[in-house]
N, C-alpha and C positions, 0 to 999 in steps of 0.2 A: 515946586512940586517935583520937578525932575531930580533935583538934588536930594529930596527926601526919598525918592524911589531908589536912587543909587545907594544911598546910605542903608536902606532896608536890604537891598540885594547883597551888599558887602557883608551885612550881619548874618544873612541866611546861607551864604556860600559854605562856611565851615560845616554846616549840618546837612549838606546835600548827600554826603556819603553814608549817613545813618539810615535814611529812609530809602526803601527800594525804588520808590517813584517820587521824584522831586520836580516841582514846577519851576522852570527857569523863565524869568521875565526879561524880555529884550525891549528896549525903548529906542524908538527911531525918532529922530528930530529932523523936520523938513523946513520949518520956518521959525519965526521968532516965537510964536505961541503954539508950540507943538502940542498935539494931543497924544497922550501916551497910547502907543500901539502894543498891546500885550499879546504876546504869542506864547502859548503853553506848549512846551516841548517835554514829552515824557520819555525817559530812558528806562529800558528794561534791564534787569539784572541777568547776568549770564547763568545758565543752569547746566549742571553736570548730567551726562547721559547715564541712563540706568543700565546700559549694557557695557561689558568690558571691551576695552579697545582690542582690536585684532592683534594677536601675537605674531611676531615675525617668525617665519618658517626657517628652521635650522637645517641646513643640508650638509651632511658629512660626506666627504670625498675620501675614499680609500686609496692611499698611496702605497705603492710597492715598497717593501723594506730595502734598505741599502745593503750592499754586499757585506760591509763591516758588521752591521746589525745581525745579519744572518749567521755569520761566523761566530759572533759572540753568543747567540742563542744556542747554536749547536754545541759549542764548548761548555756552556753553562748546564745544558741538559746532560751531557756526558759526565761532567764532574758530579752532578747531583745523583746520577744513576750509580756511579762507582762508590760514592759516599754511602748511599743507602745499602748497597750490596755489602760493602765492608763492615758497616755497622751491624747489619743482620748476622754476618758471619761471626763477629766478635761476641754478640749477644748469645748466639747459639753455643759458642765455645765456652763462655762463662757458665751458661746454664748446665752444660754437660759436665763441667768441672765440679760445680756445686752438687749435682746429682751423684757424681762419683764419690765425692767426699762423704755424702750422706750414706751411700751404700757401704763404704769402708768402715765408717763409724758404727753402722748397724751390725756389720759382720764381726767387728772387734767386740762389741757388746755381747753378741751371741756366743762367741768363743770364750770370752772371759769367764773363768770359774766363779761361782757365787759363794762357795764355801771357804773362801780365803786361801785357796791353794796358790802357793808361790810358784811362778813359772821359771825363775832364773836357775835355781839349782837343778831342778828336774830337766830343764832344757839342755843344760850342759851335759848331764848324764846321757841324754838321748843322743847328742852329737858324738860323745865318746863311744857309745855302743855302736853307732853306725860305722865309725872308723875302725872299731875292733872287728866288726863283721867283714869289712873290706880287707883287713889284714889277714883274717883267718881264711878267706876264700881266694887269696891271690894266686894260688897254684892250682885252682880248680878250673872247671870248664867255664866258658863265658856266661851261660845262663845262671850258673851258681854264683859267679862273681857279681853279676848284676842284681840278683835277687837277695843275696845274703845281707848286704848293708841295709836294704829296705826293710827286710824282716826283723833284723836286730833293732833297728830304730823304732819300728812299730811296737815291738815287744817291750822295749825300754819305756816308750811313751805310755803304754797301758799300765806299766808297773809304777813308774815314778809320777806320772801325771794322769791319774784315772779320770778326774772330772773334765779336764781339758780335752783328753782323748775322746770322751763321750760327746762333748760339744762339737768337736771337729767332725766326728762321724755323723752326727745329726745334720750338720751343715752340708757335708758332702752328699748325704742322702737327699737333702732338699734341693741341692743343685742338680743332682742326678735326675730327679723327677721332672725338671724343666727340659731335659734332653731325652726324648723317648728312645733314641737309638742307644745311647749310653746306658740307660736303665735296662733295656733289653739285653745288652751284652753282659751287664752286671748280674742280671737274673740267671742268664745261661751259665756264667762262671760259677755262681753260687750253687745252682742245681747240680752242676758237674762235680763240685767239691763235696756236696752232700752225698751224691751217689758214690764218689770215691771213698768217702769215710765209711759209708754203709758197706760197700764191697770189702773194704779192709777189715771191718769188724766181722763180716760173715766169713771171710777167708781165715781170720784169726780163730774164730770158733771152730770152723771145719778142720783147720790144722791141729788145733788142740785136741779135738775129738779123735782125729786120725792118730796122733801121737799116743794118746791114752789107750786106744784100741791096740796099737802095735806093742806097747809096753805090756798090756794085759795078756796078749797072745804069747808074747815071749815068756812071761812068767808062767803061764799055763804049760807051755812047752817044757820049760825047765822043771816044773813040778811033776809033769807026767814022765819026764825022762829020769829024774833023780829021786823023786819021791819027797823032795823037800817042800814044805808048805810055804812057798814064796808067793803064790797067787792069792790075791785078795778079791773080795767081792766088789764089783763095780758099783759105784753110787751114781745114779743118774742125776 
């Protein structure tokens, strides 16, 4: 009987891990005819907790930087600052240069004649006219020597390069409008020149009338003195 129980237990031991609760049978033998003493021992399976395990607290301790680290940080910040400053300066310089190129190109297109007028022969004539004006006024007063080459060059440009001269004049007027003081001075000079021209015309007319009256009176005097019909009726 005992042998049979041992054989059964050996056969059941491999299946004890399958079932959550397994009865283990222990046999005690005290005499020759022992009676089996069955003791049921129940083992409980381990269960996981429904709560998360407590996380360990992480404590950060701030350590002062080393002297070498401080010097490296200061040097790196200084280099970065100088690099940004230099890069901004170069970018601004390139932008200004590109803007200047655009303005020069726009100005050249405004001055360039659209009617196919050639600049090279006329420009040479303008330069020669300026040199001729300087030669003609070399024995004159300083204001005359200063103004004569400019006036001869302007006159030659108007004659040989009319379209280019008009474009340059329009460009100068456009630039002049951007500077109020220069525009004011130009208007004053222009008004003074107009007044001078009008005064010269009035003086010319008055002188012409004075001369005509003097000639007429002289003829009347000769006619009255000699009886010769030299005086003629004045036509107003």
